[in-house]
Every structure is written in structure tokens, then in C-alpha cells.
DSSP file (Angstrom, degrees, kcal/mol; ACC not computed):
  #  RESIDUE AA STRUCTURE BP1 BP2  ACC     N-H-->O    O-->H-N    N-H-->O    O-->H-N    TCO  KAPPA ALPHA  PHI   PSI    X-CA   Y-CA   Z-CA
    1    1 A M              0   0    0      0, 0.0     2,-0.4     0, 0.0    13,-0.1   0.000 360.0 360.0 360.0 152.0   17.9   30.1    0.7
    2    2 A K        -     0   0    0     11,-0.2    11,-0.6     2,-0.0     2,-0.5  -0.937 360.0-133.5-118.6 134.2   20.0   28.7   -2.0
    3    3 A V  E     -A   12   0A   0     -2,-0.4     2,-0.3     9,-0.1     9,-0.2  -0.748  33.2-178.8 -86.4 128.0   19.4   25.6   -4.1
    4    4 A V  E     -A   11   0A   0      7,-2.7     7,-3.1    -2,-0.5     2,-0.3  -0.901  31.6-102.7-128.5 158.5   22.6   23.4   -4.3
    5    5 A R  E     -A   10   0A   0     -2,-0.3     2,-0.3     5,-0.2     5,-0.3  -0.600  32.0-179.3 -77.7 135.1   23.5   20.2   -6.0
    6    6 A W  E >   -A    9   0A   0      3,-3.4     3,-1.8    -2,-0.3     2,-0.3  -0.811  65.1 -57.3-136.4  94.9   23.7   17.1   -3.6
    7    7 A G  T 3  S-     0   0    0     -2,-0.3    -1,-0.1     1,-0.3     0, 0.0  -0.568 119.6 -20.6  67.4-126.9   24.7   14.1   -5.6
    8    8 A N  T 3  S+     0   0    0     -2,-0.3    -1,-0.3    -3,-0.1     2,-0.2   0.419 131.6  70.9 -90.1   1.1   22.2   13.7   -8.4
    9    9 A S  E <  S-A    6   0A   0     -3,-1.8    -3,-3.4     0, 0.0     2,-0.4  -0.567  78.5-118.3-113.0 175.4   19.6   15.8   -6.5
   10   10 A L  E     -A    5   0A   0     -5,-0.3     2,-0.3    -2,-0.2    -5,-0.2  -0.884  30.9-167.8-111.5 147.8   19.1   19.4   -5.6
   11   11 A A  E     -A    4   0A   0     -7,-3.1    -7,-2.7    -2,-0.4     2,-0.4  -0.922  13.7-156.8-136.6 156.8   18.9   20.4   -1.9
   12   12 A V  E     -A    3   0A   0     -2,-0.3     2,-0.5    -9,-0.2    -9,-0.1  -1.000  18.7-135.1-134.2 131.6   17.9   23.5    0.1
   13   13 A R        -     0   0    0    -11,-0.6   -11,-0.2    -2,-0.4     3,-0.0  -0.745  21.6-135.2 -85.1 132.7   19.2   24.2    3.6
   14   14 A L        -     0   0    0     -2,-0.5     5,-0.0   -13,-0.1    -1,-0.0  -0.719  23.4-110.0 -88.6 136.0   16.5   25.3    6.0
   15   15 A P    >>  -     0   0    0      0, 0.0     4,-2.3     0, 0.0     3,-0.5  -0.313  25.5-118.1 -62.5 147.2   17.2   28.2    8.2
   16   16 A V  H 3> S+     0   0    0      1,-0.2     4,-2.5     2,-0.2     5,-0.2   0.822 112.4  60.0 -60.2 -31.5   17.6   27.4   11.9
   17   17 A K  H 3> S+     0   0    0      2,-0.2     4,-2.2     1,-0.2    -1,-0.2   0.925 108.5  43.2 -61.2 -44.6   14.6   29.6   12.8
   18   18 A L  H <> S+     0   0    0     -3,-0.5     4,-2.4     2,-0.2     5,-0.2   0.907 110.9  54.9 -68.7 -41.8   12.3   27.5   10.6
   19   19 A V  H  X>S+     0   0    0     -4,-2.3     5,-2.2     1,-0.2     4,-0.9   0.924 111.5  45.5 -56.4 -43.3   13.8   24.3   11.8
   20   20 A R  H  <5S+     0   0    0     -4,-2.5     3,-0.4     1,-0.2    -1,-0.2   0.910 111.3  51.6 -66.4 -41.9   13.0   25.4   15.4
   21   21 A E  H  <5S+     0   0    0     -4,-2.2    -1,-0.2     1,-0.2    -2,-0.2   0.851 114.5  42.7 -63.9 -34.7    9.5   26.5   14.6
   22   22 A L  H  <5S-     0   0    0     -4,-2.4    -1,-0.2    -5,-0.1    -2,-0.2   0.584 108.0-126.4 -86.5 -11.3    8.7   23.2   12.9
   23   23 A G  T  <5 +     0   0    0     -4,-0.9    -3,-0.2    -3,-0.4     2,-0.2   0.837  47.4 173.1  68.9  32.1   10.4   21.2   15.6
   24   24 A L      < -     0   0    0     -5,-2.2     2,-0.3    -6,-0.2    -1,-0.2  -0.467  13.8-177.2 -78.2 144.4   12.5   19.4   13.2
   25   25 A V    >   -     0   0    0     -2,-0.2     3,-2.2     1,-0.0     2,-0.0  -0.896  43.3 -72.4-129.5 166.6   15.3   17.0   14.1
   26   26 A E  T 3  S+     0   0    0     -2,-0.3     3,-0.1     1,-0.3    -1,-0.0  -0.327 120.1  26.0 -57.9 133.1   17.8   15.1   12.0
   27   27 A G  T 3  S+     0   0    0      1,-0.4    -1,-0.3    -3,-0.0    -3,-0.0   0.221  86.9 135.2  97.3 -11.3   16.1   12.2   10.3
   28   28 A D    <   -     0   0    0     -3,-2.2     2,-0.4     1,-0.1    -1,-0.4  -0.310  49.6-133.8 -64.2 155.5   12.6   13.7   10.2
   29   29 A R        -     0   0    0     15,-0.4    15,-2.8    -3,-0.1     2,-0.3  -0.903  24.1-173.0-110.2 141.7   10.7   13.5    6.9
   30   30 A I  E     -B   43   0B   0     -2,-0.4     2,-0.4    13,-0.3    13,-0.2  -0.916  15.9-142.4-131.2 158.6    8.9   16.5    5.4
   31   31 A D  E     -B   42   0B   0     11,-3.0    11,-2.8    -2,-0.3     2,-0.6  -0.938  10.4-145.0-114.0 142.4    6.6   17.1    2.5
   32   32 A L  E     -B   41   0B   0     -2,-0.4     2,-0.6     9,-0.2     9,-0.2  -0.959  18.3-162.4-104.8 122.6    6.7   20.2    0.4
   33   33 A I  E     -B   40   0B   0      7,-2.7     7,-2.7    -2,-0.6     2,-0.6  -0.929   6.5-148.0-111.6 119.0    3.2   21.2   -0.6
   34   34 A R  E     +B   39   0B   0     -2,-0.6     2,-0.5     5,-0.2     5,-0.2  -0.793  17.2 178.1 -91.6 122.6    2.8   23.6   -3.6
   35   35 A E  E >   -B   38   0B   0      3,-2.9     3,-1.7    -2,-0.6     2,-0.4  -0.923  66.2 -58.7-123.4 100.2   -0.2   25.8   -3.3
   36   36 A H  T 3  S-     0   0    0     -2,-0.5     0, 0.0     1,-0.3     0, 0.0  -0.491 122.0 -17.3  57.9-114.0   -0.3   28.1   -6.4
   37   37 A D  T 3  S+     0   0    0     -2,-0.4     2,-0.4    -3,-0.1    -1,-0.3   0.125 122.8  88.2-103.5  22.1    3.1   30.0   -6.1
   38   38 A V  E <   -B   35   0B   0     -3,-1.7    -3,-2.9     2,-0.0     2,-0.5  -0.957  62.0-149.4-125.1 139.4    3.8   29.1   -2.4
   39   39 A L  E     -B   34   0B   0     -2,-0.4     2,-0.4    -5,-0.2    -5,-0.2  -0.899  11.6-159.6-104.0 132.0    5.5   26.1   -1.0
   40   40 A R  E     -B   33   0B   0     -7,-2.7    -7,-2.7    -2,-0.5     2,-0.5  -0.881   9.8-141.2-107.3 143.3    4.5   24.8    2.4
   41   41 A V  E     -B   32   0B   0     -2,-0.4     2,-0.5    -9,-0.2    -9,-0.2  -0.915  20.7-176.4-106.2 126.3    6.7   22.7    4.6
   42   42 A H  E     -B   31   0B   0    -11,-2.8   -11,-3.0    -2,-0.5     2,-0.4  -0.984  19.7-138.8-127.3 122.2    4.8   19.9    6.5
   43   43 A R  E     -B   30   0B   0     -2,-0.5   -13,-0.3   -13,-0.2     3,-0.1  -0.644  21.1-133.9 -77.3 129.9    6.6   17.6    8.9
   44   44 A L        -     0   0    0    -15,-2.8   -15,-0.4    -2,-0.4    -1,-0.0  -0.566  35.8 -88.0 -82.0 150.6    5.4   14.0    8.6
   45   45 A P        -     0   0    0      0, 0.0     2,-0.1     0, 0.0    -1,-0.1  -0.203  42.0-121.0 -59.6 145.1    4.6   12.1   11.8
   46   46 A R     >  -     0   0    0      1,-0.1     4,-2.1    -3,-0.1     3,-0.4  -0.466  29.0-104.6 -80.6 160.4    7.5   10.3   13.4
   47   47 A T  H  > S+     0   0    0      1,-0.3     4,-2.5     2,-0.2     5,-0.2   0.892 121.4  49.1 -55.9 -44.9    7.2    6.6   14.0
   48   48 A H  H  > S+     0   0    0      1,-0.2     4,-2.4     2,-0.2    -1,-0.3   0.849 108.7  54.6 -65.5 -31.4    6.6    6.9   17.7
   49   49 A E  H  > S+     0   0    0     -3,-0.4     4,-2.3     2,-0.2    -1,-0.2   0.914 110.1  46.3 -65.0 -43.1    3.9    9.5   17.0
   50   50 A V  H  X S+     0   0    0     -4,-2.1     4,-2.1     2,-0.2    -2,-0.2   0.938 113.8  47.9 -64.3 -46.7    2.1    7.1   14.6
   51   51 A L  H  X S+     0   0    0     -4,-2.5     4,-2.2     1,-0.2    -2,-0.2   0.899 110.4  52.8 -63.6 -38.7    2.4    4.2   17.1
   52   52 A D  H  X S+     0   0    0     -4,-2.4     4,-1.1     1,-0.2    -1,-0.2   0.940 109.9  48.1 -60.1 -47.7    1.1    6.4   19.9
   53   53 A S  H  < S+     0   0    0     -4,-2.3     4,-0.4     1,-0.2     3,-0.3   0.854 110.5  51.0 -64.7 -33.4   -2.0    7.4   17.8
   54   54 A L  H >< S+     0   0    0     -4,-2.1     3,-1.2     1,-0.2     4,-0.3   0.855 103.2  59.7 -70.2 -34.5   -2.7    3.7   16.9
   55   55 A R  H >< S+     0   0    0     -4,-2.2     3,-1.2     1,-0.3    -1,-0.2   0.806  94.4  65.4 -64.6 -26.1   -2.5    2.7   20.6
   56   56 A K  T 3< S+     0   0    0     -4,-1.1    -1,-0.3    -3,-0.3    -2,-0.2   0.777 101.6  49.6 -66.2 -25.1   -5.4    5.1   21.3
   57   57 A F  T X  S+     0   0    0     -3,-1.2     3,-1.3    -4,-0.4    -1,-0.3   0.442  82.3 124.0 -92.5   0.1   -7.6    2.9   19.2
   58   58 A R  T <  S-     0   0    0     -3,-1.2    -3,-0.0    -4,-0.3    -4,-0.0  -0.396  82.5  -1.1 -67.1 134.9   -6.7   -0.3   20.8
   59   59 A C  T 3  S+     0   0    0     -2,-0.1    -1,-0.2     1,-0.1    -2,-0.0   0.756  89.8 127.2  63.2  30.0   -9.6   -2.3   22.3
   60   60 A R    <   +     0   0    0     -3,-1.3    -2,-0.1     2,-0.1    -1,-0.1   0.710  45.4  89.1 -89.2 -20.6  -12.2    0.2   21.3
   61   61 A L  S    S-     0   0    0     -4,-0.2     5,-0.1     1,-0.1     2,-0.0  -0.599  81.8-120.0 -80.6 134.3  -14.6   -2.2   19.4
   62   62 A P    >>  -     0   0    0      0, 0.0     3,-2.1     0, 0.0     4,-0.6  -0.360  30.8-107.8 -63.3 153.8  -17.2   -3.9   21.4
   63   63 A A  G >4 S+     0   0    0      1,-0.3     3,-0.7     2,-0.2    -2,-0.1   0.811 118.6  60.7 -58.4 -31.0  -16.9   -7.7   21.3
   64   64 A S  G 34 S+     0   0    0      1,-0.2    -1,-0.3     3,-0.0    -3,-0.0   0.690 106.3  45.5 -70.8 -17.2  -20.0   -7.9   19.1
   65   65 A Q  G <4 S+     0   0    0     -3,-2.1    -1,-0.2     2,-0.1    -2,-0.2   0.425  86.1 114.7-105.5  -2.1  -18.3   -5.8   16.3
   66   66 A R    <<  -     0   0    0     -3,-0.7     2,-0.5    -4,-0.6    -3,-0.0  -0.443  57.6-139.4 -73.8 143.5  -14.9   -7.6   16.3
   67   67 A L        -     0   0    0     -2,-0.1     2,-0.2     4,-0.0    -2,-0.1  -0.854  12.6-156.6-103.0 134.3  -13.9   -9.5   13.2
   68   68 A G     >  -     0   0    0     -2,-0.5     4,-2.1     1,-0.1     5,-0.2  -0.461  38.0 -95.3 -94.4 177.7  -12.1  -12.8   13.4
   69   69 A R  H  > S+     0   0    0      1,-0.2     4,-1.9     2,-0.2     5,-0.1   0.912 126.0  50.7 -56.6 -45.9   -9.9  -14.3   10.7
   70   70 A D  H  > S+     0   0    0      1,-0.2     4,-1.2     2,-0.2    -1,-0.2   0.896 108.9  51.5 -62.7 -41.2  -12.8  -16.4    9.3
   71   71 A D  H  > S+     0   0    0      1,-0.2     4,-0.6     2,-0.2     3,-0.4   0.915 109.8  49.4 -60.8 -44.9  -15.1  -13.3    9.1
   72   72 A A  H >< S+     0   0    0     -4,-2.1     3,-0.8     1,-0.2    -1,-0.2   0.869 107.1  55.4 -64.8 -35.9  -12.4  -11.3    7.2
   73   73 A Q  H 3< S+     0   0    0     -4,-1.9    -1,-0.2     1,-0.2    -2,-0.2   0.790 100.5  60.1 -68.8 -28.1  -11.9  -14.3    4.7
   74   74 A R  H 3<        0   0    0     -4,-1.2    -1,-0.2    -3,-0.4    -2,-0.2   0.689 360.0 360.0 -72.5 -19.9  -15.6  -14.2    3.9
   75   75 A R    <<        0   0    0     -3,-0.8    -1,-0.2    -4,-0.6    -2,-0.1   0.473 360.0 360.0 -68.5 360.0  -15.4  -10.6    2.6
């Protein structure tokens, strides 16, 4: 891969094989994680994936453990 200038930044084009393996689509956000002399590419969750995971936790607290606005203000 080649590092090229893109405006004031530097950019790298990802090979199509890697894009397919990571399941990347245009608009996805990624993190590059440096571990010693190796870079790992990590795809950040998409908005719908975050919302889906939050929906799993909906209504899981028993009524006795729920906090109301007044309870939260006392903290």
C-alpha cells in the first residue's frame, strides 16, 4: 500500500480483499491500533449496530431498581 497526500492529511487505500474481509462499506469508521510494530484495523460499530445493542437492554431492570428523576438528582 502507498501513503498519499489527501488535502492536509495522509491517506492509505485499503485493498479490496481487506475491505471485504472487514465488511467495510463507504462511510464506515475505523480505528488503527498500534501494537509494537504492527497496525491493526478495527471497524467501529455502525449507528444501527449500537442502537440494536442498546435495545437489548431495554426494560431489563426490575421496578424496584429503577431510578426516577428525583432519585438521580439526589446523587
